N, C-alpha and C positions, 0 to 999 in steps of 0.2 A: 248554912241553913240545909234544915230536914229538907227530906225529900216530899214525904206530906205534905207539910206547910204551901211548898212551891208548886207540886201539883195541884192544891188547893186555889195559890192564887193564877194556876192555868183556867182553872176550870172557871176560874171568874171572869177571867178577862176573856174566857169564849163564846159567855154571858153579856157583858158589855160591848161586847165587838157584835153581838147577833141581838143589839139593842137599835132598834130606827133610831136615826141621828147621831151617829159613833162610825164611826169611820174606820176601815183598818189601820188608815195611816193612824189617826187619834192613838188608837190602841196598843201602835210602835211606839211610839211617841212618851209613852205612859209607862210600860213596859223599858225602854229605855232608860229611861228618865226614875225609876224607881232603883233600874240596877238588875233587874228580872230580866235580859235580855240575855249578859253577860254570866249573870245563873244555870239560864237557862242551857246556855253551851258548858259550862260546870260540867252539868251533872252528865250531859248525852257524854263529855267527856269520860266523867267517870264508871257511867255504866258501861263503856263500851271497852274499860279499862278493865271492871272487872270480871265481866267473859273474856276480856285475855287474858288475866290469871288464871281464870276458873281454868280454860284449856289449856294453859303454860302447867297447871297442879296436876289434873290429871292427867295430861303425859307423865309425869313421872313415876305416877302406877304404871307403867309399862311396862313388864313382866313379873309383877305380882300372880304370884298364883289367885285360884279362884278356891273360897273356905264361907264353907253352907254358915252363912250368918258373922264371916270378920267385915272387922269393917275397921280395917290398918293397912295399914304400908308392909309393918313388921309380919303381922297374925294370920294375911292374906284377906281377899274382899272379896263378898258375892256381890250381886248389880247395885245392891236398894247401901247397900253399905255402902259400896266403891262409893254412890253421889253425897248421900250424908255425909261421908269423910270429904271428901272434894270442897261442897259447899259449908263443911263448920268451919273449914280451915282457911277455906280461901277469903269469905265472905263474913263470915262468924253465925250462917244460920244454919239453925240445927231445924234440918227435915224430918220428917216424921220415918219412919226405919224400915218399913216396907215399902215396894212398889207398887201396889195400889194406895193405899196412904199417900206416897209423894203426889200420886195423878191427881186424887180427892183432893190434894193441897194446893196446887198450882193451878194455873189460867190457861188452859184450854187456846191451843191456837190450830192455824192451818201449818198445816208441812210446807205449802208457800211461804211462808211468813218467817222460817228456823233462822234466827241467828247461833253462832258460834255459846254455847251454854246452854241451852235452850235442855229440852228434858226431851227424852225419845224414846216410845211406850210400845209394848209389842206383849203380843199374845202364847205364847211359848208351851203357854200349862194347860191350855185347853180355857182359860180361862182368860175375860181381861184383865192389862194393867199386870200383868207375871212379870216384865221383864224388861230394866230400863237402863240407863246408857245418855251419855254427855253429847250432845252434838259439837261435830268438833269445827263445821267448815265442812263445802265444798263436797254438801255431800254423804260425809265419812259422822259415824261417832263412837265412841271410845266406850268401853264397857267389859264387866267379870260377865264372862260368856256363858262358863257350867263349870259344874267339879273336872279336874284333870287339867284347865286348860290355864291361863294369864290371861291379863288384862291384854284389852289389843284397842284396837282400830277395822273398820270393818265398813264397807259403804250399804249404805239405806237399798242402795242397785244390787246387789245382790239379791237372788229370790229368794231364799229361806228368809233373808229381813223385809224381804217388799210382798211377801204373801202372810208375814206376822203383824204388820205395821199395826199398830196399835192405834195410833195417837201422839201429836203434837203437845206439849205444854212447855208456859214460860213463870218463870220463878217470881214473885213482880215485884218489883225498884223499894217501891212501899217496906215489902214484908224483908229484904236482905236490910237496906235504909236501919228499920226497927233493930232490929237482932242487931248490927255492929254497928249502932249509936253514934250515924251520922245524924 
């Protein structure tokens, strides 16, 4: 089942549930009868599994040298090339090439909502969304920081990154599903 179809069903279900005369128990029974409760759990597990895969694949780039315009472990990566390569290799989703384009193509979320696999953006060049990394959990992110450095994990609470934090974004599951053909 495609995730967009499941999300449509969930949207319809919430509409039906809000209608007068329908209780939450009726909706749960309806969803269970149609096998949708099980499908929702499978989708949740799949999304969680994809986030884990993203983080594991990103960790595989640790030590890869920074190279402006680079987008592979063999040739080196810059920040947005790293993010693009990880999403393409892990979920088959082709993100835009530049950090500000990646920010525009993803869903804004609050910093408190960060989950592994989400993107974190920074203003490092006196312009919004000039640097990007992948959140790995526990207040840390992985990124290709600058020329002469290698892909590494750092804490969002380090003063340099905290002062320059520009926002958190999430790649929508529907875009992931469409790109990977699920």
